C-alpha positions, 0 to 999 in steps of 0.5 A: 421570137423577135420580129423581122421588121425590127432586125431590118430596122436594127441592120439599117441602122447600123449601115447608117452609123458605118457609112457615117463614120467613112463620110466624115473627117476626124480630126486628130490635131487642132490648135492655133497653129494647124489641124490635120485632118482624117477623111475617107476616100469620098470626101472632097479636099473641098470638104475637107478644108472648108473643116479645117476654115472651121477649126483655123477660124475659131483662132481668126485665122485661115487655113492653108493645105501643107501637106496632104498624104495617103493612111491605111485603108484607103483614108486620106490625112490633109495637114493643115496650117492656120495662118492670119489672113493677110500675112 
């Protein structure tokens, strides 16, 4: 027989994994020209822009929001252009 404590802990672990997926952004595309991220309804555009700045920074560039659209199931997609600073 499975102990009730084990079942409860397994359930909590699954909920934590599902919650992490809902809160995390997903990189759809990333290169030196741009970054496209999909993110859940609880993420702010400022958080997503920070992630885009980090990814564009790998190429010595900064992120500039190009377009934001709604995707399925309440998720959103934001496309950023990676631009050379000062251009």
